[in-house]
C-alpha positions in Angstrom: 26.6 -31.3 36.3 27.3 -27.6 36.8 28.4 -27.1 33.2 25.0 -28.0 31.8 22.8 -25.0 31.1 19.2 -25.0 32.3 16.7 -26.1 29.8 14.6 -23.5 28.0 11.0 -23.1 29.0 8.5 -25.0 26.8 6.3 -23.2 24.4 2.7 -24.0 23.4 3.7 -27.0 21.4 6.0 -28.3 24.2 9.2 -27.6 22.3 12.0 -25.3 23.5 11.9 -21.7 22.5 14.5 -20.8 19.9 15.2 -17.1 18.9 14.9 -17.0 15.2 14.9 -13.8 13.1 11.4 -13.1 11.7 11.1 -12.2 8.1 8.1 -9.9 8.4 6.2 -8.3 11.2 2.8 -6.7 11.5 2.6 -3.6 13.6 -0.4 -1.6 14.8 1.3 1.7 14.0 4.5 1.4 11.8 6.7 4.4 11.3 8.2 4.7 7.9 11.2 7.0 7.3 10.0 10.3 5.8 6.5 9.6 7.1 6.3 12.6 9.4 2.9 13.7 10.6 1.5 16.8 9.3 -1.3 18.9 11.0 -4.3 16.9 12.3 -2.4 13.7 12.8 -2.3 12.6 9.2 1.1 11.7 7.7 2.5 13.7 4.8 2.8 10.5 2.7 -0.9 9.9 3.0 -1.7 13.4 1.8 1.0 13.2 -0.9 -0.4 9.9 -2.3 -4.0 11.3 -2.5 -2.8 14.6 -4.2 -0.5 12.7 -6.6 -3.4 10.4 -7.7 -5.6 13.4 -8.4 -2.8 15.4 -10.2 -1.5 12.5 -12.3 -4.9 11.3 -13.3 -5.7 14.8 -14.6 -2.4 15.1 -16.3 -2.9 11.6 -17.9 -6.4 12.6 -19.1 -5.1 15.9 -20.6 -2.3 14.1 -22.4 1.5 14.1 -22.3 4.2 13.1 -24.7 4.2 9.3 -25.1 7.1 8.4 -22.7 5.7 10.6 -19.9 2.2 9.4 -20.6 3.4 5.8 -20.0 5.1 6.7 -16.7 2.1 8.7 -15.5 -0.4 5.9 -16.5 1.7 3.3 -14.7 1.8 5.4 -11.6 -1.9 6.1 -11.6 -3.1 2.7 -12.6 -0.8 0.4 -10.6 1.7 2.1 -8.2 -0.3 4.8 -6.4 -3.4 2.5 -5.7 -1.1 -0.3 -4.7 0.9 1.9 -2.3 -2.3 3.4 -0.8 -3.8 -0.1 -0.3 -0.6 -1.6 1.0 -0.4 1.1 3.6 -3.7 -0.2 5.0 -2.1 -3.6 5.8 0.6 -2.0 8.0 3.4 -4.3 7.0 6.8 -3.0 8.0 9.1 -5.2 5.9 10.3 -3.4 2.8 10.4 -6.3 0.4 7.0 -7.6 1.4 5.7 -4.0 1.2 7.0 -3.6 -2.4 5.5 -6.9 -3.4 2.2 -5.9 -1.9 2.3 -2.6 -3.8 2.6 -4.4 -7.1 0.2 -7.2 -6.2 -2.6 -5.0 -4.8 -2.2 -2.4 -7.6 -2.5 -5.1 -10.3 -5.3 -6.8 -8.5 -7.3 -3.6 -8.2 -6.7 -2.7 -11.8 -7.8 -6.2 -12.9 -11.0 -6.0 -10.8 -11.8 -2.5 -12.1 -11.1 -3.3 -15.8 -13.0 -6.6 -15.6 -16.0 -5.0 -14.0 -16.0 -2.2 -16.5 -15.6 -4.6 -19.4 -18.6 -6.8 -18.2 -20.7 -3.7 -17.7 -19.8 -2.6 -21.3 -18.5 0.8 -20.0 -14.7 0.2 -20.4 -12.6 3.1 -21.4 -9.1 4.0 -20.5 -10.2 7.4 -19.2 -12.8 5.8 -17.0 -10.2 3.3 -15.7 -7.8 6.1 -14.8 -10.5 8.0 -13.0 -11.7 4.9 -11.1 -8.2 4.0 -10.0 -7.6 7.6 -8.8 -10.8 7.4 -6.8 -9.7 4.1 -5.2 -6.4 5.7 -4.3 -8.1 8.7 -2.7 -10.5 6.4 -0.8 -7.6 4.3 0.5 -5.8 7.4 1.6 -8.9 8.6 3.4 -9.2 5.3 5.2 -5.5 5.5 6.1 -5.9 9.0 7.3 -8.8 7.9 9.6 -6.5 5.2 11.0 -3.7 7.7 11.6 -6.1 10.2 13.2 -7.5 7.6 15.7 -4.1 6.2 16.7 
């Protein structure tokens, strides 16, 4: 009888608690490597995302050689808005974060393009500017979160 370990305390469902590794976690204030805070309580990554969106959208509108234009357009249209929106969700898992960047970036681009198409105002220049504005607005929202926490 002395060799039998004590039973684990029951959980809500009445089953024994088992330590299992979690695949993803939500945190109220995650820290990302290289995400040092700059002056005013806003991280450098937030500022860099906003500035990169403005700079790359301007460079895309001015024009670049074709291979560089494709890279800049992909960054402005999908990656930067996706990263800015994914940072609002505060997911700390790297794989889930990368998936969210692509999913949110493509979803935002689809919504913007569809709305512009139905309003009969679609142009690639307008789409680039709109996605840059979405990125800057998401960075502003993230900066407010960082300043209050």
